[in-house]
Structures are given as structure tokens and as C-alpha cells.
DSSP file (Angstrom, degrees, kcal/mol; ACC not computed):
  #  RESIDUE AA STRUCTURE BP1 BP2  ACC     N-H-->O    O-->H-N    N-H-->O    O-->H-N    TCO  KAPPA ALPHA  PHI   PSI    X-CA   Y-CA   Z-CA
    1    1 A M      >       0   0    0      0, 0.0     5,-2.7     0, 0.0     4,-0.2   0.000 360.0 360.0 360.0 -37.5  -49.0   71.4   13.5
    2    2 A L  T > 5 +     0   0    0      1,-0.2     3,-1.5     3,-0.2     6,-0.0   0.910 360.0  50.8 -66.0 -39.4  -47.1   69.9   16.4
    3    3 A A  T 3 5S+     0   0    0      1,-0.3    -1,-0.2     2,-0.1     0, 0.0   0.789 105.0  57.1 -69.7 -23.3  -49.3   71.8   18.9
    4    4 A D  T 3 5S-     0   0    0      2,-0.0    -1,-0.3    -3,-0.0    -2,-0.2   0.464 124.6-105.2 -83.2  -2.5  -52.3   70.4   17.1
    5    5 A G  T < 5 +     0   0    0     -3,-1.5    -3,-0.2     1,-0.3    -2,-0.1   0.608  64.2 158.8  90.7  13.9  -51.0   66.9   17.8
    6    6 A E      < -     0   0    0     -5,-2.7    -1,-0.3     1,-0.1     2,-0.1  -0.454  41.8-116.7 -66.7 141.2  -49.8   66.2   14.2
    7    7 A S     >  -     0   0    0     -2,-0.1     4,-2.4     1,-0.1     5,-0.2  -0.413  18.4-116.5 -75.4 159.4  -47.3   63.4   14.0
    8    8 A W  H  > S+     0   0    0      1,-0.2     4,-2.5     2,-0.2     5,-0.2   0.868 116.8  48.4 -63.1 -40.5  -43.8   64.1   12.7
    9    9 A S  H  > S+     0   0    0      2,-0.2     4,-2.2     1,-0.2    -1,-0.2   0.858 110.2  53.1 -68.8 -31.1  -44.2   61.8    9.7
   10   10 A G  H  > S+     0   0    0      2,-0.2     4,-2.8     1,-0.2    -2,-0.2   0.938 110.6  47.1 -68.2 -43.8  -47.6   63.5    8.9
   11   11 A I  H  X S+     0   0    0     -4,-2.4     4,-2.8     2,-0.2     5,-0.4   0.916 111.3  51.1 -61.0 -45.5  -45.8   66.9    9.0
   12   12 A E  H  X>S+     0   0    0     -4,-2.5     4,-1.6     1,-0.2     5,-1.0   0.900 113.3  45.1 -58.2 -41.2  -43.0   65.7    6.8
   13   13 A T  H  <5S+     0   0    0     -4,-2.2    -2,-0.2     2,-0.2    -1,-0.2   0.944 115.5  46.4 -70.2 -47.9  -45.5   64.3    4.3
   14   14 A A  H  <5S+     0   0    0     -4,-2.8    -2,-0.2     1,-0.2    -3,-0.2   0.896 124.8  30.1 -63.2 -41.1  -47.7   67.5    4.3
   15   15 A L  H  <5S-     0   0    0     -4,-2.8    -1,-0.2    -5,-0.2    -2,-0.2   0.597  99.9-128.0 -96.7 -13.6  -44.9   70.0    4.1
   16   16 A G  T  <5 +     0   0    0     -4,-1.6     2,-0.2    -5,-0.4    -3,-0.2   0.953  66.7 124.6  66.0  48.9  -42.4   67.8    2.0
   17   17 A C      < -     0   0    0     -5,-1.0    -1,-0.2    -6,-0.2     2,-0.2  -0.738  60.3-103.3-130.6 178.0  -39.6   68.4    4.5
   18   18 A S     >  -     0   0    0     -2,-0.2     4,-1.6    -3,-0.1     5,-0.1  -0.515  29.7-111.7 -97.7 167.7  -37.2   66.4    6.7
   19   19 A S  H  > S+     0   0    0      1,-0.2     4,-2.4     2,-0.2     5,-0.2   0.806 118.0  59.7 -68.6 -30.1  -37.3   65.7   10.4
   20   20 A A  H  > S+     0   0    0      2,-0.2     4,-1.8     1,-0.2    -1,-0.2   0.862 103.4  51.7 -64.3 -36.3  -34.2   67.8   10.9
   21   21 A Y  H  > S+     0   0    0      2,-0.2     4,-2.1     1,-0.2     5,-0.2   0.934 110.3  47.6 -62.4 -47.7  -36.1   70.7    9.4
   22   22 A I  H  X S+     0   0    0     -4,-1.6     4,-2.7     1,-0.2    -2,-0.2   0.913 112.0  51.6 -61.0 -42.9  -39.0   70.2   11.8
   23   23 A Q  H  X S+     0   0    0     -4,-2.4     4,-2.2     1,-0.2    -1,-0.2   0.844 106.4  52.1 -64.5 -34.7  -36.6   69.9   14.7
   24   24 A R  H  X S+     0   0    0     -4,-1.8     4,-2.0     2,-0.2    -1,-0.2   0.931 112.9  44.2 -66.2 -45.8  -34.8   73.1   13.8
   25   25 A W  H  X S+     0   0    0     -4,-2.1     4,-2.3     2,-0.2    -2,-0.2   0.877 112.6  52.9 -70.1 -36.9  -38.0   75.2   13.7
   26   26 A K  H  X S+     0   0    0     -4,-2.7     4,-2.3    -5,-0.2    -1,-0.2   0.904 110.3  47.5 -60.3 -42.1  -39.3   73.5   16.9
   27   27 A A  H  X S+     0   0    0     -4,-2.2     4,-2.2     2,-0.2     5,-0.2   0.887 110.5  51.9 -66.7 -38.4  -36.1   74.4   18.7
   28   28 A R  H  X S+     0   0    0     -4,-2.0     4,-2.7     1,-0.2     5,-0.3   0.927 111.3  47.7 -63.3 -43.2  -36.2   78.0   17.5
   29   29 A F  H  X S+     0   0    0     -4,-2.3     4,-2.1     1,-0.2    -2,-0.2   0.908 112.3  49.1 -65.8 -40.9  -39.8   78.3   18.7
   30   30 A E  H  < S+     0   0    0     -4,-2.3    -1,-0.2     1,-0.2    -2,-0.2   0.861 117.8  39.8 -64.6 -34.5  -38.9   76.8   22.1
   31   31 A Q  H  < S+     0   0    0     -4,-2.2    -2,-0.2    -5,-0.1    -1,-0.2   0.875 136.1  15.4 -84.8 -34.7  -35.9   79.1   22.7
   32   32 A Q  H >< S-     0   0    0     -4,-2.7     3,-1.2     1,-0.3     4,-0.3   0.357  87.5-152.5-121.7   5.0  -37.3   82.4   21.3
   33   33 A R  G >< S-     0   0    0     -4,-2.1     3,-1.3    -5,-0.3     4,-0.3  -0.288  73.3  -7.3  51.7-134.7  -41.1   81.7   21.1
   34   34 A L  G >  S+     0   0    0      1,-0.3     3,-1.7     2,-0.2     4,-0.3   0.843 132.9  61.2 -57.4 -36.1  -42.8   83.8   18.4
   35   35 A A  G X  S+     0   0    0     -3,-1.2     3,-1.0     1,-0.3    -1,-0.3   0.750  94.2  65.7 -65.8 -23.0  -39.7   85.8   17.5
   36   36 A G  G <  S+     0   0    0     -3,-1.3    -1,-0.3    -4,-0.3    -2,-0.2   0.652  93.0  62.6 -71.5 -15.4  -37.9   82.5   16.5
   37   37 A L  G <  S+     0   0    0     -3,-1.7    -1,-0.2    -4,-0.3     2,-0.2   0.552  85.8  89.3 -89.2  -9.4  -40.3   82.1   13.7
   38   38 A F  S <  S-     0   0    0     -3,-1.0    -3,-0.0    -4,-0.3     0, 0.0  -0.592  96.0 -86.8 -86.3 154.8  -39.3   85.2   11.9
   39   39 A A        -     0   0    0     -2,-0.2    -1,-0.1     1,-0.1    -2,-0.1  -0.308  35.0-165.9 -60.9 134.7  -36.4   85.2    9.4
   40   40 A Q        +     0   0    0     -4,-0.1     2,-0.5     1,-0.1    -1,-0.1   0.601  69.2  64.8 -98.9 -16.6  -33.0   85.6   11.1
   41   41 A H        -     0   0    0      1,-0.1     3,-0.1     3,-0.0    -1,-0.1  -0.924  68.2-149.5-113.5 133.8  -31.0   86.4    8.0
   42   42 A R        -     0   0    0     -2,-0.5    -1,-0.1     1,-0.2     2,-0.1   0.706  39.1-144.2 -68.6 -19.6  -31.5   89.4    5.9
   43   43 A G        -     0   0    0      2,-0.0     2,-0.3    -3,-0.0    -1,-0.2  -0.286  30.2 -55.0  81.2-176.8  -30.5   87.6    2.8
   44   44 A R        -     0   0    0      1,-0.1     3,-0.1    -3,-0.1     2,-0.0  -0.674  62.8 -92.4-100.4 157.0  -28.5   89.0   -0.1
   45   45 A R        -     0   0    0     -2,-0.3     2,-0.4     1,-0.1    -1,-0.1  -0.327  44.6-104.4 -64.4 150.2  -29.6   92.1   -2.0
   46   46 A V        -     0   0    0     -3,-0.0     2,-0.7     1,-0.0    -1,-0.1  -0.608  29.6-145.7 -78.7 132.6  -31.7   91.6   -5.1
   47   47 A E        -     0   0    0     -2,-0.4     2,-0.4    -3,-0.1    -1,-0.0  -0.891   9.2-153.5-103.2 117.0  -29.7   92.0   -8.3
   48   48 A K        -     0   0    0     -2,-0.7     2,-1.2     1,-0.0     5,-0.1  -0.734  13.9-135.0 -89.2 131.5  -31.8   93.5  -11.1
   49   49 A R        -     0   0    0     -2,-0.4    -1,-0.0     4,-0.1    -2,-0.0  -0.767  35.5-174.6 -89.0  98.9  -30.7   92.6  -14.7
   50   50 A T     >  -     0   0    0     -2,-1.2     4,-2.7     1,-0.1     5,-0.2  -0.544  37.6-114.3 -86.9 157.6  -30.9   96.2  -16.2
   51   51 A P  H  > S+     0   0    0      0, 0.0     4,-2.4     0, 0.0     5,-0.2   0.867 118.9  54.1 -54.0 -38.2  -30.4   96.9  -19.8
   52   52 A K  H  > S+     0   0    0      2,-0.2     4,-1.7     1,-0.2     5,-0.1   0.923 110.7  44.3 -65.6 -43.9  -27.3   98.9  -18.9
   53   53 A L  H  > S+     0   0    0      1,-0.2     4,-2.3     2,-0.2    -1,-0.2   0.902 112.3  52.7 -68.5 -38.9  -25.9   95.9  -17.0
   54   54 A E  H  X S+     0   0    0     -4,-2.7     4,-2.0     1,-0.2    -2,-0.2   0.898 109.0  49.9 -64.3 -39.1  -26.8   93.5  -19.7
   55   55 A A  H  X S+     0   0    0     -4,-2.4     4,-2.1     2,-0.2    -1,-0.2   0.821 109.8  51.7 -64.8 -32.6  -25.0   95.7  -22.3
   56   56 A K  H  X S+     0   0    0     -4,-1.7     4,-2.3     2,-0.2     5,-0.2   0.910 109.1  48.9 -69.1 -41.8  -22.0   95.8  -20.1
   57   57 A I  H  X S+     0   0    0     -4,-2.3     4,-1.7     2,-0.2    -2,-0.2   0.898 113.5  46.6 -66.9 -41.1  -21.8   92.1  -19.7
   58   58 A L  H  X S+     0   0    0     -4,-2.0     4,-1.1     2,-0.2    -1,-0.2   0.850 111.5  52.7 -71.8 -34.4  -22.2   91.6  -23.5
   59   59 A E  H  X S+     0   0    0     -4,-2.1     4,-0.7     1,-0.2     3,-0.5   0.909 110.1  47.0 -62.3 -43.5  -19.5   94.3  -24.2
   60   60 A W  H >< S+     0   0    0     -4,-2.3     3,-0.8     1,-0.2    -2,-0.2   0.854 105.2  62.2 -64.8 -36.7  -17.0   92.6  -21.9
   61   61 A T  H 3< S+     0   0    0     -4,-1.7    -1,-0.2     1,-0.3    11,-0.2   0.828  99.0  54.8 -59.8 -31.8  -17.9   89.3  -23.5
   62   62 A R  H 3< S+     0   0    0     -4,-1.1    -1,-0.3    -3,-0.5    -2,-0.2   0.761  97.4  79.0 -75.4 -24.6  -16.5   90.6  -26.8
   63   63 A R  S << S-     0   0    0     -3,-0.8     9,-0.1    -4,-0.7     3,-0.1  -0.469  90.6-108.1 -77.1 150.7  -13.2   91.5  -25.2
   64   64 A P        -     0   0    0      0, 0.0     7,-0.1     0, 0.0     6,-0.1  -0.523  46.2 -90.7 -75.6 155.2  -10.6   88.9  -24.6
   65   65 A P    >   -     0   0    0      0, 0.0     3,-0.8     0, 0.0     7,-0.0  -0.245  28.1-132.6 -63.0 151.3  -10.0   87.9  -20.9
   66   66 A T  T 3  S+     0   0    0      1,-0.2     0, 0.0     2,-0.1     0, 0.0   0.686  98.9  65.9 -79.3 -17.2   -7.4   89.9  -19.1
   67   67 A D  T 3  S-     0   0    0      1,-0.0    -1,-0.2     2,-0.0     0, 0.0   0.266 115.0-105.6 -90.8  13.6   -5.7   86.9  -17.6
   68   68 A G  S <  S+     0   0    0     -3,-0.8    -2,-0.1     1,-0.2    -1,-0.0   0.440  74.4 137.2  83.2  -3.1   -4.5   85.5  -20.9
   69   69 A S        -     0   0    0      1,-0.1    -1,-0.2     2,-0.1     3,-0.1  -0.220  63.6-115.5 -73.3 171.0   -7.0   82.7  -21.1
   70   70 A T  S    S+     0   0    0      1,-0.1     2,-0.3    -6,-0.1    -1,-0.1   0.797  86.0   2.7 -80.9 -27.0   -8.7   81.9  -24.5
   71   71 A H  S    S-     0   0    0     -7,-0.1     2,-0.3    33,-0.0    -1,-0.1  -0.966  75.8 -95.1-154.5 166.1  -12.3   82.8  -23.4
   72   72 A W        -     0   0    0     -2,-0.3     2,-0.3   -11,-0.2     3,-0.0  -0.635  27.6-156.1 -83.1 139.2  -14.5   84.1  -20.6
   73   73 A S     >  -     0   0    0     -2,-0.3     4,-2.5     1,-0.1     5,-0.3  -0.808  32.9-111.1-102.9 157.5  -16.2   81.6  -18.3
   74   74 A S  H  > S+     0   0    0     -2,-0.3     4,-2.5     1,-0.2     5,-0.2   0.904 118.5  47.6 -57.2 -44.0  -19.4   82.9  -16.6
   75   75 A R  H  > S+     0   0    0      2,-0.2     4,-2.2     1,-0.2    -1,-0.2   0.892 111.2  50.3 -61.6 -40.3  -17.6   82.9  -13.2
   76   76 A K  H  > S+     0   0    0      2,-0.2     4,-1.7     1,-0.2    -2,-0.2   0.916 113.8  43.5 -64.8 -43.8  -14.6   84.6  -14.5
   77   77 A L  H  X S+     0   0    0     -4,-2.5     4,-2.1     2,-0.2     5,-0.2   0.903 112.1  54.0 -69.3 -40.6  -16.5   87.4  -16.1
   78   78 A A  H  X>S+     0   0    0     -4,-2.5     5,-2.0    -5,-0.3     4,-1.6   0.917 108.8  49.4 -61.5 -39.6  -18.8   87.8  -13.1
   79   79 A K  H  <5S+     0   0    0     -4,-2.2    -1,-0.2     1,-0.2    -2,-0.2   0.904 110.6  50.0 -69.1 -35.6  -15.9   88.2  -10.8
   80   80 A A  H  <5S+     0   0    0     -4,-1.7    -1,-0.2     1,-0.2    -2,-0.2   0.843 120.1  36.8 -63.0 -33.6  -14.3   90.8  -13.2
   81   81 A L  H  <5S-     0   0    0     -4,-2.1    -2,-0.2     2,-0.1    -1,-0.2   0.538 108.4-121.1 -98.4  -8.6  -17.6   92.7  -13.3
   82   82 A G  T  <5S+     0   0    0     -4,-1.6     2,-0.3     1,-0.3    -3,-0.2   0.876  72.2 115.2  71.9  37.4  -18.6   92.2   -9.6
   83   83 A V  S   <S-     0   0    0     -5,-2.0    -1,-0.3    -6,-0.2     2,-0.2  -0.804  74.9 -80.1-130.7 173.7  -21.9   90.5  -10.4
   84   84 A N     >  -     0   0    0     -2,-0.3     4,-1.3     1,-0.1     3,-0.5  -0.477  33.0-130.1 -74.8 144.4  -23.3   87.0   -9.8
   85   85 A H  H  > S+     0   0    0      1,-0.2     4,-2.4     2,-0.2     5,-0.2   0.827 106.7  61.2 -66.1 -29.8  -22.1   84.3  -12.3
   86   86 A M  H  > S+     0   0    0      1,-0.2     4,-2.6     2,-0.2    -1,-0.2   0.873 101.4  54.8 -64.6 -33.3  -25.8   83.2  -12.8
   87   87 A M  H  > S+     0   0    0     -3,-0.5     4,-2.3     2,-0.2    -1,-0.2   0.931 107.5  47.6 -65.7 -41.8  -26.6   86.6  -14.1
   88   88 A V  H  X S+     0   0    0     -4,-1.3     4,-2.6     1,-0.2    -2,-0.2   0.940 112.5  49.5 -60.0 -47.1  -23.8   86.4  -16.6
   89   89 A A  H  X S+     0   0    0     -4,-2.4     4,-2.3     1,-0.2    -2,-0.2   0.879 110.3  50.9 -63.1 -37.3  -25.1   83.0  -17.7
   90   90 A R  H  X S+     0   0    0     -4,-2.6     4,-2.3     2,-0.2    -1,-0.2   0.899 110.9  48.9 -65.7 -42.0  -28.7   84.3  -18.0
   91   91 A V  H  X S+     0   0    0     -4,-2.3     4,-2.0     2,-0.2    -2,-0.2   0.914 112.0  48.4 -61.5 -45.8  -27.5   87.2  -20.2
   92   92 A W  H  X>S+     0   0    0     -4,-2.6     5,-3.0     1,-0.2     4,-0.6   0.919 112.6  48.3 -59.1 -44.3  -25.5   84.9  -22.4
   93   93 A K  H ><5S+     0   0    0     -4,-2.3     3,-0.5     1,-0.2    -2,-0.2   0.882 110.9  50.0 -68.9 -38.8  -28.4   82.5  -22.8
   94   94 A R  H 3<5S+     0   0    0     -4,-2.3    -1,-0.2     1,-0.2    -2,-0.2   0.853 114.8  43.8 -64.6 -35.3  -30.8   85.3  -23.6
   95   95 A A  H 3<5S-     0   0    0     -4,-2.0    -1,-0.2    -5,-0.2    -2,-0.2   0.505 114.3-119.5 -88.6  -3.0  -28.4   86.7  -26.2
   96   96 A G  T <<5 +     0   0    0     -4,-0.6     2,-0.3    -3,-0.5    -3,-0.2   0.820  61.6 149.3  67.5  32.4  -27.8   83.1  -27.5
   97   97 A L      < +     0   0    0     -5,-3.0    -1,-0.2    -6,-0.2    -2,-0.1  -0.731  30.4 175.6 -98.0 146.4  -24.0   83.3  -26.8
   98   98 A R    >>  +     0   0    0     52,-0.4     3,-2.8    -2,-0.3     4,-0.6  -0.582   5.6 178.3-141.5  77.8  -21.8   80.5  -25.8
   99   99 A P  G >4 S+     0   0    0      0, 0.0     3,-0.7     0, 0.0    -1,-0.1   0.742  78.5  61.9 -62.5 -23.6  -18.3   82.0  -25.7
  100  100 A H  G 34 S+     0   0    0      1,-0.2   -27,-0.0   -29,-0.1   -30,-0.0   0.650 104.9  50.5 -72.8 -12.5  -16.6   78.8  -24.6
  101  101 A R  G <4 S+     0   0    0     -3,-2.8     2,-0.3     2,-0.1    -1,-0.2   0.502  90.9  97.4 -99.4  -7.5  -17.8   77.3  -27.9
  102  102 A L    <<  -     0   0    0     -3,-0.7     2,-0.4    -4,-0.6    49,-0.0  -0.645  65.1-138.8 -90.3 139.3  -16.5   80.0  -30.2
  103  103 A E        -     0   0    0     -2,-0.3     2,-0.2     1,-0.0    -2,-0.1  -0.713  20.2-127.2 -92.4 145.1  -13.2   79.8  -32.0
  104  104 A R        -     0   0    0     -2,-0.4     2,-0.2     1,-0.1    -1,-0.0  -0.552  23.1-105.6 -89.8 153.7  -11.0   82.8  -32.2
  105  105 A Y        -     0   0    0     -2,-0.2     2,-0.6     1,-0.0    -1,-0.1  -0.572  31.3-141.9 -74.6 140.5   -9.5   84.3  -35.4
  106  106 A M        -     0   0    0     -2,-0.2     2,-0.1     0, 0.0    -1,-0.0  -0.933  13.0-131.0-109.8 120.6   -5.8   83.6  -35.8
  107  107 A A        -     0   0    0     -2,-0.6     2,-0.3     1,-0.1     0, 0.0  -0.411  20.1-130.4 -74.3 144.6   -3.7   86.4  -37.2
  108  108 A S        -     0   0    0      2,-0.1    -1,-0.1     1,-0.1     5,-0.1  -0.649   5.0-150.6 -94.1 151.5   -1.3   85.5  -40.1
  109  109 A D        +     0   0    0     -2,-0.3    -1,-0.1     4,-0.0    -2,-0.0   0.300  59.6 121.7-101.7  10.4    2.4   86.5  -40.0
  110  110 A D    >   -     0   0    0      1,-0.2     3,-1.7     2,-0.1     4,-0.3  -0.627  60.7-145.1 -76.7 129.0    2.5   86.6  -43.8
  111  111 A P  T 3  S+     0   0    0      0, 0.0     3,-0.3     0, 0.0     4,-0.2   0.758 101.0  47.0 -69.1 -24.7    3.5   90.2  -44.8
  112  112 A D  T 3> S+     0   0    0      1,-0.2     4,-2.2     2,-0.1     5,-0.2   0.182  80.1 108.9 -98.4  16.1    1.2   90.0  -47.9
  113  113 A F  H <> S+     0   0    0     -3,-1.7     4,-2.7     1,-0.2     5,-0.2   0.898  74.3  52.3 -61.7 -42.1   -1.7   88.7  -45.9
  114  114 A E  H  > S+     0   0    0     -3,-0.3     4,-2.1    -4,-0.3    -1,-0.2   0.898 111.6  45.3 -64.9 -43.0   -3.8   91.9  -46.2
  115  115 A Q  H  > S+     0   0    0      2,-0.2     4,-2.2     1,-0.2    -1,-0.2   0.911 114.4  49.1 -66.1 -43.0   -3.5   92.1  -50.0
  116  116 A K  H  X S+     0   0    0     -4,-2.2     4,-2.3     2,-0.2    -2,-0.2   0.906 111.6  49.3 -63.2 -42.7   -4.3   88.4  -50.4
  117  117 A A  H  X S+     0   0    0     -4,-2.7     4,-2.6    -5,-0.2     5,-0.2   0.909 109.4  52.2 -64.5 -39.8   -7.4   88.7  -48.0
  118  118 A A  H  X S+     0   0    0     -4,-2.1     4,-2.5    -5,-0.2    -2,-0.2   0.904 109.6  49.8 -63.5 -40.2   -8.6   91.7  -50.0
  119  119 A D  H  X S+     0   0    0     -4,-2.2     4,-1.9     2,-0.2    -2,-0.2   0.914 112.6  46.2 -61.0 -44.3   -8.3   89.7  -53.2
  120  120 A V  H  X S+     0   0    0     -4,-2.3     4,-1.7     2,-0.2    -2,-0.2   0.917 114.8  46.8 -69.5 -42.3  -10.3   86.8  -51.8
  121  121 A I  H  X S+     0   0    0     -4,-2.6     4,-2.3     1,-0.2    -2,-0.2   0.895 111.2  52.7 -67.4 -38.4  -13.0   89.0  -50.3
  122  122 A G  H  X S+     0   0    0     -4,-2.5     4,-2.4    -5,-0.2    -1,-0.2   0.861 105.6  54.4 -63.5 -35.6  -13.2   91.0  -53.6
  123  123 A L  H  < S+     0   0    0     -4,-1.9    -1,-0.2     1,-0.2    -2,-0.2   0.895 111.5  44.8 -64.2 -40.2  -13.7   87.7  -55.5
  124  124 A Y  H  < S+     0   0    0     -4,-1.7    -2,-0.2     1,-0.2    -1,-0.2   0.892 116.8  44.3 -70.1 -38.0  -16.6   86.8  -53.3
  125  125 A L  H  < S+     0   0    0     -4,-2.3    -2,-0.2     1,-0.3    -1,-0.2   0.852 132.6  18.6 -74.5 -34.7  -18.2   90.3  -53.4
  126  126 A N  S  < S-     0   0    0     -4,-2.4    -1,-0.3    -5,-0.2    -2,-0.1  -0.657  80.6-174.1-138.1  77.0  -17.7   90.8  -57.1
  127  127 A P        -     0   0    0      0, 0.0     3,-0.1     0, 0.0    -3,-0.1  -0.403  37.6 -92.7 -76.3 154.7  -17.1   87.4  -58.9
  128  128 A P    >   -     0   0    0      0, 0.0     3,-1.3     0, 0.0     2,-0.1  -0.265  54.9 -88.0 -61.1 148.5  -16.3   87.4  -62.6
  129  129 A Q  T 3  S+     0   0    0      1,-0.3     3,-0.1    -3,-0.1    -3,-0.0  -0.387 109.9   7.2 -61.0 134.4  -19.2   87.0  -64.8
  130  130 A H  T 3  S+     0   0    0      1,-0.2     2,-0.3    -2,-0.1    -1,-0.3   0.806 103.7 128.4  63.6  32.4  -20.2   83.3  -65.6
  131  131 A A    <   -     0   0    0     -3,-1.3     2,-0.5    -4,-0.0    -1,-0.2  -0.880  55.0-138.0-118.8 152.4  -17.7   82.0  -63.1
  132  132 A A        -     0   0    0     -2,-0.3     2,-0.5    -3,-0.1    -3,-0.0  -0.903  14.8-151.5-107.2 135.1  -18.0   79.7  -60.2
  133  133 A V        -     0   0    0     -2,-0.5     2,-0.4    -9,-0.1    -2,-0.0  -0.915  14.9-172.1-108.0 127.7  -16.2   80.6  -56.9
  134  134 A F        -     0   0    0     -2,-0.5     2,-0.5     2,-0.0    -2,-0.0  -0.923  13.8-148.9-121.7 145.5  -15.1   77.7  -54.8
  135  135 A C        -     0   0    0     -2,-0.4     2,-0.5     2,-0.0    -2,-0.0  -0.958  12.5-165.2-110.3 128.2  -13.6   77.8  -51.3
  136  136 A V        -     0   0    0     -2,-0.5     2,-0.4     2,-0.0    -2,-0.0  -0.963  10.8-144.3-118.6 123.2  -11.1   75.1  -50.4
  137  137 A D        -     0   0    0     -2,-0.5     7,-0.1     1,-0.1     5,-0.0  -0.683   0.9-153.5 -86.4 137.3  -10.2   74.5  -46.7
  138  138 A E  S    S+     0   0    0     -2,-0.4     2,-1.4     1,-0.1    -1,-0.1   0.635  73.3  94.2 -82.9 -14.5   -6.6   73.4  -46.2
  139  139 A K    >   -     0   0    0      1,-0.2     3,-1.2     2,-0.1    -1,-0.1  -0.649  53.6-179.2 -85.1  92.1   -7.4   71.6  -42.9
  140  140 A T  T 3  S+     0   0    0     -2,-1.4    -1,-0.2     1,-0.3    -3,-0.0   0.741  75.6  55.3 -63.2 -29.2   -7.8   68.0  -44.3
  141  141 A A  T 3  S+     0   0    0     -3,-0.1     2,-0.5     2,-0.1    -1,-0.3   0.561  98.0  71.6 -85.2  -7.4   -8.7   66.4  -41.0
  142  142 A I  S <  S-     0   0    0     -3,-1.2     2,-0.4    -5,-0.0    -5,-0.1  -0.927  78.2-135.4-112.6 127.1  -11.6   68.8  -40.2
  143  143 A Q        -     0   0    0     -2,-0.5     2,-0.8     1,-0.1    -3,-0.1  -0.683  25.0-120.3 -74.0 126.6  -14.8   68.6  -42.2
  144  144 A A        +     0   0    0     -2,-0.4     2,-0.3    -7,-0.1    -1,-0.1  -0.637  46.4 163.7 -74.6 106.2  -16.1   71.9  -43.2
  145  145 A L        -     0   0    0     -2,-0.8     3,-0.1     1,-0.1     2,-0.0  -0.818  44.0 -93.4-117.2 157.8  -19.6   72.4  -41.7
  146  146 A D        -     0   0    0     -2,-0.3     2,-0.1     1,-0.1    -1,-0.1  -0.362  59.2 -86.6 -61.1 153.6  -21.8   75.4  -41.1
  147  147 A R        -     0   0    0      1,-0.2    -1,-0.1    -2,-0.0     4,-0.1  -0.385  32.7-163.5 -62.6 134.6  -21.3   76.9  -37.7
  148  148 A L  S    S+     0   0    0     -2,-0.1    -1,-0.2    -3,-0.1    -2,-0.0   0.711  76.4  55.9 -88.6 -20.1  -23.5   75.3  -35.1
  149  149 A D  S    S-     0   0    0    -48,-0.1     2,-0.1   -51,-0.0   -52,-0.1  -0.827  90.1-113.4-110.9 147.0  -23.0   78.2  -32.7
  150  150 A P        -     0   0    0      0, 0.0   -52,-0.4     0, 0.0     2,-0.2  -0.477  31.6-121.5 -80.0 152.5  -23.7   81.8  -33.4
  151  151 A V        -     0   0    0     -2,-0.1     3,-0.1     1,-0.1   -49,-0.0  -0.501  36.1 -87.9 -86.3 161.0  -20.8   84.2  -33.5
  152  152 A L        -     0   0    0     -2,-0.2    -1,-0.1     1,-0.1     3,-0.1  -0.410  51.2-103.1 -66.2 143.3  -20.5   87.2  -31.3
  153  153 A P        -     0   0    0      0, 0.0    -1,-0.1     0, 0.0     5,-0.1  -0.309  44.8 -92.2 -66.5 153.2  -22.2   90.3  -32.6
  154  154 A L    >   -     0   0    0      1,-0.1     3,-1.6    -3,-0.1     4,-0.4  -0.289  32.0-118.3 -64.4 151.6  -19.9   93.0  -34.2
  155  155 A A  G >  S+     0   0    0      1,-0.3     3,-0.6     2,-0.2    -1,-0.1   0.819 113.6  47.2 -61.8 -33.7  -18.7   95.7  -31.8
  156  156 A G  G 3  S+     0   0    0      1,-0.2    -1,-0.3     2,-0.1    -2,-0.1   0.507  91.1  83.5 -86.4  -3.0  -20.5   98.5  -33.8
  157  157 A A  G <         0   0    0     -3,-1.6    -1,-0.2     1,-0.2    -2,-0.2   0.712 360.0 360.0 -77.3 -14.4  -23.8   96.6  -34.1
  158  158 A C    <         0   0    0     -3,-0.6    -1,-0.2    -4,-0.4    -2,-0.1   0.500 360.0 360.0 -83.9 360.0  -25.0   97.7  -30.6
């Protein structure tokens, strides 16, 4: 375009680029001629999101982080798996996961917890005839609402 007599502002408008961009390509052409117009960087290898890799990302998402933190970030999991963090983010988005928004289960130190939990679960699964079963949350400062975020799939579900 410069060789055809086009103005710099005309080239900027036509290509949607800056004058620095035009200058860089002009200098490359003047120094190396036609060879300067070919790509000088090989770029990075293309990463394909395969079903196997996607399953691995989802499997690791179910595990707690190894550094003691409460949840995985896309960058932290990507570093652990040796993949790009955007790939992890895309897999999570496709699966509808947001691990940073999930709350973890807290284990009880009550020695009778297992028996009490079995009684409560049994009441829900097999309530007495003509009975109403109510659940009361002890956290008075928190309003009990349905989950806005999906929970992680069960480990045996895959």
C-alpha cells in the first residue's frame, strides 16, 4: 500500500492498525525484503482439548488442592496439570463448574455423628406416614436458599 502511494492515515484506516505497526512492517521489508514479510516466530504449539484431557481436568477439580488452599483456581490447576489456564477455564465453563463458588463439607467431631446423620437421612428417605418433615438450619444469620451454583458431580458418576 505504501508502494502504491497510499498515505499512512489511509493505511491505518483501511487496516485498522497503528502507525507503529506500519512502521514495524516497513522496516522489516526494507531490511530483509520479501523474507521480512514472513512470520519470524513459530508460535506455540496448538493445544487440543481432548476428552481424555477434559476428564483429567474434571477429575483433578474434584480433589482438594495440594497446597492446602480451599479450592482450585484455573491458574493453579493449570500449573499442576501442565496446561494453559484458559483451557481449564473453558472446561469448567463447559461443565458448568465454578469451584471458587462451592462450599466444602465440614466434618463433625461428634462421636455419634454417623448415627445421627443416618437417622436424619432415614427420616427423609422413609418418613412416617401422615407426617411432615421439617429441616431447620441452625445458622440464624444466613437465609436458607436453594443453591445458585451447581455442585461438583459425584466421583463415581463419570
